[in-house]
C-alpha positions in Angstrom: 58.2 132.3 88.2 61.6 131.7 86.6 62.6 128.1 86.5 66.1 127.2 85.6 66.9 123.7 84.4 69.7 121.9 86.2 72.8 121.1 84.1 74.1 117.6 84.1 77.2 118.7 86.1 74.9 120.2 88.8 72.7 117.2 88.9 75.7 114.8 89.3 77.1 117.0 92.1 73.7 117.3 93.9 73.2 113.5 93.7 76.8 113.0 95.0 76.2 115.4 97.9 72.9 113.6 98.8 74.7 110.2 98.8 77.5 111.6 101.0 74.9 112.9 103.5 73.2 109.5 103.6 76.5 107.5 104.2 79.4 109.6 105.6 81.8 106.7 105.5 81.6 106.8 101.7 83.2 110.2 101.7 86.4 108.9 103.2 86.7 106.0 100.7 85.7 108.2 97.8 88.3 110.8 98.7 91.0 108.1 98.9 90.0 106.6 95.6 89.9 109.9 93.8 93.3 110.8 95.2 94.8 107.6 94.0 93.2 107.2 90.6 91.7 110.5 89.6 88.5 110.7 87.6 88.5 111.1 83.8 84.9 112.4 83.9 85.8 115.2 86.3 88.8 116.1 84.1 86.8 116.2 80.9 83.9 118.0 82.5 86.2 120.7 84.0 88.0 121.3 80.7 85.0 121.6 78.4 84.9 120.3 74.9 87.7 122.5 73.6 90.1 121.5 76.4 89.2 117.9 76.0 89.9 118.1 72.3 93.2 119.7 72.9 94.1 117.1 75.4 93.3 114.3 73.0 95.4 116.0 70.2 98.3 116.4 72.6 98.1 112.7 73.6 98.0 111.6 70.0 100.9 113.8 69.0 102.9 112.7 72.0 102.3 109.0 71.1 103.4 109.6 67.4 106.6 111.4 68.6 107.3 108.6 71.0 106.9 106.0 68.2 109.2 108.0 65.9 112.1 108.3 68.3 111.8 105.0 70.3 
């Protein structure tokens, strides 16, 4: 028997899906909230560690350039 351990992303998604099944009204509110605010955890999780590092570096460089010119 081959047992595969669930990744943290898969576990989060499974728990979120279970919660949505229990309370469908949360899905509407959750969708509205995510559309308005976004979710940093989803962004960082989707990019991986390299993408997150590059994003941080770009933000820092952008801030430094902003401070130099303004």
